[in-house]
Residue, then its C-alpha position, 0 to 999 in steps of 0.5 A: m500500500h502506498t503512502p501518499l507523498p506530501e505534495k507541499n514538501i516535494i517536487s517530483f517529475v520524470a525527465h527524458h534525455a535530461q542535461v542540466e548545467v551546474h546549479r545548487h539549491h537548499c533542498f535535497q535532491i534524489l536522482l534515479g536512473l529509470s532506464a539508463p545510468f547517468s553521470s553527475n559532476i559534483n563539486g567538480t568531480l565526475h561520477a559516471g555510470r550512476r543509477a541513484l544519487l542523493i545530493n546534499q543541500n547547497v552542493a554544486h552539481a550538473c547532470n547528464a542523463s541524455e541516454g535515458s529517463s530519470l525520476i527526480f525529487f526535490i525535497d524540502a529540507e525542513s520536512r520530515t523526509g528532509w530530516q531523514l535524508r540529512q541523517m542519511l548523508d551525515g554531512l557528505p555531499i552525496l550518497d550513492l544509492t545505486e546498489l539499493w536502487l538496483e535491488a528494487v528495480p532489477q529490470s529497467p523499463t525502456i524510455e518508450e514504456i516510461q513515456a506510456w506510463s499513466h500518471e497513476r503509474r508514475l505516482a506509484a513509482a515515485e512513492d515506492a522509490l522515496t519510501l524505499l530510500a528513506e524507510d530505514v532512517q529514524l528521526a534522532n532529534v525533536r524539532d523546535s515547534r516554533i519553526d513549524v509555526a513559522i513555516a506554516w505562516v510563511e506558506q500562508h503568506v508566501h505570495e505577499k511582501i513579507g520579511l523576517p521581522d513579520v515571521a519573528a512576530q508570529i513566534q515572539l522572537s527577535p528577528e536575529r533569533t528567528r534567523h538563527l532558528f531557520m538555519q538551525e532547524a531548516g538548514v537554510s537562511f530565511s531568504q533562501f527558504l522564502m525564495w524556494k517556497r515562491i519558486k515552488l508556488a510558481i511551478v504549481y501555478v504553471v503546471r497545475d493551473g496552466v498560467s504563463l510564466t509572467e503571471a505565475a511569477s507575479r502570483a508567487g510574489f516575485s517582482d517580475q518574471a526576469h527575477f523568477c527566471r534568474l532564480f529558477k535557472r540558478t536552482f534547477g540548472i535549466p531555463a524555466g520554460g525548458l522545465l515547465q513548458n516542455s511536456r515531451f521531455i518532462q512529466f510532472i508527478h508533484p505538482s499533479v497535472s493529471 
């Protein structure tokens, strides 16, 4: 039985023939080769012939999966799964999960088979993969409950003009103590956290609602489309239009477009 993926905490999609430039992001990334191996350049070191990688926060990396299809996850650092992945990595920039992944999928599907998958089949594959890779990790620490209050408030007001003092007021801390809380509990600065939430919201507007990049950027709280596109390229290593508006090569799982 599948446990539903927490849509607020994850972006996932199947990419065919993907090549992305060097980029970095504050979330965790899992890259799984469905139909063929891929190569990744991690902090200037080439890792070739891989089938499954877990990449830590703020690690510079590029990827070439042009020979096959890949299942890709971007997982919020402050989520429960993010905490599990942080403990799996234990400070390492990457963790090779190829052996574990190949035990689970000894026979790889072809690109044609993957392209023919229904949304339900892609969803099931994503749920199985994430459960497999994180199921044995137990949370070792209890998180400060104030960060949960802060995150919930930001998610409700992410499209508005908000700043650290606004969040600090919600949890009755000084802005400086709130800044420290985000770094301690979420592993990122507040500004990084807010930009990531806005990028995700813009993705939802484009993929789920079918609006233009300009409208999505405005709705998500960006000053203009150019600002959104710059941050998007820096985060994903590919232009926003290439990821969000090219259904031939990208099949989103979360946010759902079924």
